[in-house]
VEXKOL-730215 format. One record per residue (C-alpha): y negated, x negated, z; residue in three letters. Coordinates in steps of 0.001 Angstrom, whole numbers, plus 500000, padded with zeros to 6 digits. Last residue first. Layout:
BEGIN
YXZala;...
END
This chain:
BEGIN
486706514829480525unk;489310512521479228unk;488188512724476144unk;485106511528476406unk;486225508539478689unk;488539507420476351unk;486465507340473624unk;483646505058476185unk;486302502910477364unk;487539502202473588unk;483954501660472828unk;483263499461475879unk;484925496107473922unk;484877492722475962unk;484898489843474143unk;488983488181475228unk;490552486059477267unk;494060485811478727unk;494793483491482056unk;497873482569481752unk;501553482105483891unk;499434481071487094unk;501459479778489919unk;499660480369493383unk;499447477280495459unk;499332477500499118unk;495580477038501327unk;496645477681504418unk;494799480564506294unk;491502480374507414unk;490305479355511277unk;493626477570512283unk;495689478216514906unk;498613476654513091unk;501602479057513617unk;499152482174513182unk;497866480662509629unk;501969480066508967unk;503028483484509762unk;500808484816507673unk;501395483207504706unk;505114483976505703unk;504247487759505153unk;501761486977502054unk;504853485458500383unk;507356488320501614unk;504748490859500319unk;504236488569496683unk;508341488151495762unk;507584486709492725unk;506141487333488515unk;504045484272487688unk;500084485595488309unk;497888486612485322unk;494366486306485666unk;492912488560483058unk;489369487745481648unk;487204490897482375unk;485585494476480614unk;489043496185481017unk;489635497162477512unk;488818493599476222unk;490663491589478471unk;493547494393478836unk;494476493734475145unk;496237490810474880unk;498388491143478680unk;499510494838477542unk;500819494133474264unk;502522490997476123unk;503903493070478478unk;504568491812481453unk;502199493441482884unk;503926496646483039unk;506541495177485707unk;504201494469488380unk;500729492079487931unk;496878491478486502unk;494979489786488925unk;491182490373487949unk;488458488047488610unk;484485489129489914unk;484854492316491197unk;482232493400493883unk;482486496384495977unk;479812498652495920unk;480859501761496020unk;480831502238491938unk;483070498968491559unk;486141500841493052unk;485256503871491307unk;484958501537487721unk;488149499439488720unk;490094502830489408unk;489210504352485713unk;490031500724484323unk;493145501375485173unk;493339504539483221unk;491418502830480530unk;494607500444480180unk;497737502825480070unk;495819505045477352unk;495175501645475526unk;499050500725475445unk;499471504062474463unk;496961504303471641unk;498104500910470525unk;501325502489469764unk;500297505770468100unk;497884503805465538unk;500792501467464605unk;502968504388464562unk;500621506231461755unk;498843509296462166unk;495529507900461366unk;494866509726457478unk;496780512820458312unk;494349512937461133unk;495018512676465223unk;492168512794467788unk;494423513345470577unk;497484512562472137unk;497578514307475617unk;499494514421479145unk;499549516616481542unk;497471517660484477unk;498773519610487476unk;497912517218490105unk;494056516393488782unk;492750513826491297unk;491072511555489108unk;492827508859490330unk;495699511238491317unk;496900512164488383unk;499501515071486681unk;503341513462485840unk;502655512782482129unk;498509511968482907unk;498156509360480104unk;495494510394478358unk;496027509048474944unk;493521508417472660unk;493748507797468732unk;490236507379466560unk;491850504274464414unk;493770503182468028unk;490179502482469192unk;490583498859468783unk;492652498051465987unk;496685498079464981unk;499376495381464118unk;498920494800467995unk;500174497920468695unk;502846497628466434unk;503979494057467552unk;503735495313470988unk;506494498251471146unk;508336496217468898unk;508950493904471437unk;508696496440474176unk;511795498395472503unk;511130501164469733unk;511642504794469118unk;508684505982468273unk;508409508472470896unk;510511506798473536unk;508916503596473613unk;505717505894473799unk;506965507230476873unk;508583503931477784unk;504812502248477770unk;503426505234479775unk;506175504164482585unk;504776501394483390unk;501507503164484763unk;501055507303485868unk;500279508373489539unk;497716506119489588unk;496801504651492677unk;492523503464493941unk;492409500824497050unk;489236499296498862unk;491090496949500812unk;488875495281503590unk;488458492055505384unk;489517490629508241unk;492026488722506382unk;494943490991506474unk;493277493723504065unk;492021497036505970unk;491898500368504083unk;489187502693502510unk;491740505254500191unk;489834505824496899unk;489918509008495562unk;488383510687498923unk;485250512199496910unk;482957510772499482unk;484644507451498319unk;483927504867501419unk;484274501347501683unk;484002498550504290unk;482185495888504060unk;483562492401502566unk;485674493736499795unk;489442492309498640unk;489743494785495773unk;493403496811495171unk;493760498794491702unk;497513500653491919unk;499199501575488819unk;502457503774489610unk;505869503186488314unk;504514499441488412unk;501385498260487143unk;499222496211489875unk;495840495321489167unk;494616492971491907unk;491002492592492539unk;489188489566493619unk;485216489433494564unk;486301488735498377unk;489582486812498476unk;492943486614496501unk;495493484284497895unk;497979486338495608unk;500271486177498908unk;497510487770501359unk;497105490360498614unk;500986491260498601unk;500122491833501874unk;497355494141502196unk;499648496196499555unk;502545495895501708unk;500724496711504969unk;500466493925507854unk;502305491591510255unk;500399490936513126unk;502465487357513623unk;505631487210515696unk;505993483566517428unk;509648481615517278unk;510914480059520248unk;509155477652522633unk;510908474859521353unk;512627475694518074unk;516305476064517819unk;516990479774518594unk;513805480489517046unk;514908483948515211unk;517321486930516195unk;519228486020519298unk;516551484283520153unk;514437487308520704unk;511286487097518668unk;508268486027520700unk;505745488576522645unk;501711488666523054unk;502096488890519456unk;499895485789517805unk;496646486774516461unk;495528485511512833unk;494663488609511543unk;493844490199514528unk;496295492470516181unk;496533496138517176unk;498566497464519726unk;500663500303518521unk;499862503443519861unk;501585504673522888unk;501132508503523396unk;499202509675526422unk;495769510044524969unk;497461512065522432unk;498738514544525302unk;495576514778526727unk;493799515624523473unk;496529518530522755unk;495778519739526516unk;492494519950525807unk;493188522373522405unk;492416520330519022unk;489648522159516941unk;489554524727513914unk;493096525652514677unk;496085525998512387unk;499204525573514114unk;501731523536515783unk;498700520836515982unk;500372517393517398unk;498334515799514092unk;494716517456515319unk;495296515073518815unk;495849512244516117unk;492248513229514884unk;490979512709518650unk;493394509912519651unk;490781507588517079unk;492094504200517427unk;489470501328517296unk;488647498812515072unk;485257499864514228unk;485298499620510335unk;489277500094510504unk;488929503984512332unk;492820504214513032unk;494045508132513462unk;494189508660509301unk;497252506653509292unk;496836503976506368unk;494431501747508470unk;497199501062511203unk;499032499196508487unk;495451497258507274unk;494517496174510978unk;497790495133512100unk;500413496355514806unk;502177495901517947unk;504282497660520064unk;504746496050523664unk;503601499067525404unk;506966500713524280unk;508622498716526738unk;511757500685526899unk;511948500694530831unk;514690502077531843unk;515667505591533410unk;517739507236530417unk;519461504131528999unk;517745502100526400unk;516460501700522851unk;515290498917521331unk;513303495468522297unk;514669492136521006unk;511093490555519237unk;512545491448516021unk;513027495028517303unk;509120495368517709unk;508503493610514636unk;510759496294513021unk;509285499316514544unk;505317497676513487unk;506491497336510213unk;508106500609509595unk;504930502403510977unk;504506503444514841unk;504142506422517179unk;505193506193520699unk;506511509157523385unk;507041512128521535unk;509493513926522833unk;507020517360522337unk;507006516683518638unk;510744516664518258unk;511388520503519790unk;508339521873517575unk;510072520899514411unk;508140522838511961unk;504458522571513124unk;504264519941514874unk;506556517788512226unk;504136518482509786unk;501570517807511819unk;502971514356512110unk;503735513634508735unk;500301514576507955unk;498820511915510250unk;500992509547508757unk;499455509369505115unk;501261509866501833unk;500762513504501806unk;497020513021501484unk;494422512932503704unk;490795511553503044unk;490160508017503783unk;488030505303505551unk;488674506624509021unk;485952508857510017unk;483754509024507459unk;486027509626504908unk;487514512095507186unk;483937514270507355unk;483257513896503624unk;486667515432502625unk;485893518447505021unk;482964519175503589unk;484467519088500394unk;487052521724501709unk;483777523467503553unk;481848523956500341unk;478357523227501525unk;478607519406501171unk;477415517436504220unk;473902516001503419unk;472756516523506913unk;475001518991508746unk;477323522015507291unk;478900523939509937unk;481993523555511901unk;485027523887509534unk;485507520720507388unk;487547519009509729unk;490149522050510214unk;489828522196505854unk;490797518656505201unk;493558518617508340unk;495257521709506478unk;494764520308503214unk;497167517543504124unk;499545519812506163unk;499887521675502985unk;501288518059501432unk;503642517600504240unk;506911517259502383unk;505266514580500163unk;507737511951500998unk;507003509180499089unk;505127507399502068unk;508350507339504395unk;509531510019507017unk;511166508156509412unk;514659510195510288unk;514097511821513608unk;513673511065517584unk;513932507373516599unk;514987505807520570unk;512698504032522558unk;513499505472525626unk;510310507243526040unk;510712508900522599unk;509797507169519521unk;508642508923516244unk;508495505965513427unk;506026507730510499unk;505931505541507132unk;502258505217506330unk;502989501795504362unk;505620499995503055unk;505893496797505306unk;504952493254505866unk;506961491566508654unk;505669487911510399unk;507806485175511637unk;507318482127513077unk;509216478860514088unk;512074479441512369unk;515419477377512681unk;517458479845513924unk;516219482386511835unk;519973482800509354unk;520591481177506081unk;518965483277503829unk;522268485608503238unk;521979485887507442unk;518487486942507201unk;519195489828504427unk;521893491597506427unk;519979491203509670unk;516907493001508056unk;519614495254505841unk;520715496589509182unk;517351496827510892unk;516238499257507836unk;518828501236508082unk;518723501913511722unk;514766503214510699unk;517035506926509966unk;515513507238506296unk;513535510335504644unk;512095509800501393unk;515030508991499463unk;517520505902498594unk;519227503581501476unk;517493500408502158unk;519362497120499949unk;519287493547501482unk;517758490584500496unk;518151487040501286unk;516319483877500227unk;515934480024501641unk;513144476934501035unk;510518478493498998unk;507510476585499168unk;504362477848500716unk;503138474179501350unk;502886473035504903unk;504943476344506243unk;507804475478504039unk;509279478892503435unk;512137480842504297unk;511655484819502552unk;513273487641503670unk;513800490729501428unk;514748494235502862unk;515360496700500163unk;514025499959498052unk;511037501069499659unk;509878497985501291unk;510514495593504431unk;509014492587503151unk;509574490045505423unk;508204486512505507unk;509906483462507509unk;508171480464508959unk;509531476524508815unk;508546473550509988unk;509524470788507822unk;511093467656509094unk;509934464422508622unk;
END
């Protein structure tokens, strides 16, 4: 019997990956990858060319019955009425709009406090943003970038006919749409997205599944004002925003046969897609009670929650996931590079750092590393630096210093877990992923520092797997996503030891 094939696409900051997958089993059939340009602003056409290249490397998509796209969150793609990209997309890692983020917070906080709202205007603004859309403005989010364009490129702002995100734009192109000549219909109304990616824009309320065009209007302001004008409110209502599909809802359009599904009866359907963190959680098969801790350049703790989570301090982003639930997420700027710093200081490789750290004891003899090398986001201390404290002539040994670096990394991630837990999310299982999770020292010490056993999935392309799983789910029409096996490297157990985290929390305060 011929297998039914689906494709999962991961259009990330660095590259485009296409994973062709057996819809029934989740088994990898073919794979292709193509690089994206470096930088924090990119012409989206580069994503399209990379997708075509990756699809070709994967043996083409003619036999694929369904496709979904997972993509980097927050990136701003502006289209004019002909469907042309107005300017290069500003990506999540473009920090130009940090001042605009502050403006948006202060403007929403301008009106006097009501009820339990803080008296401080800035704190009040954060509370109001979180209650409105689940998150407070930072430079990563789409709306801050729209505001930057309105202030710095007003000639481009006046041309905006539609705003979408990287995965939305690529899905629209896969459906056969794109720039058209003057006077032709670009079919901007065929743009679609999902709850997870829309929830990272600052103008979509995932709890009520609705766009907030009144907040979008604030992004169209070209100068500071406590409230947008009637003209801007009308302009925001006229901008096309992608239709938000539900988790297993097929797009109202199919893939162009020139792109995918040429040899499939009825063509290739397109799933809603999603943001990269939510797609990774779907690829990992996460359910309510699960939390992933990803140790890359940054650290990301993301949990699946049945209900929306509101962090009125703004540290936790209240995103949606790809299953109809929510994805409270906390991020640290510093993660796996903490180990690199330790290696550099001690002049050792990864294995030697591990051996040194494991030859020490919990608490590193009283030495504590607060690892804010590049400042920090959780907690929000952008101007902080790292510190190594508690050293004496007796404890200043290489093993203790190595141990302090590993414990400091894990304690910073526990900060994220504790904040998410304090907001009511249930945390029953930790999945440890990312480059930093390959460290034997990290895996060995994680249960005691994080306070729970650690499940370590095998290294894989979980965003692309999640996209493929969504495509198979939409194709099946079933209530639940397909139950694909997850390959586990190991489950690491250990007795919790809160003394290490307690000492860390006391030092970083």
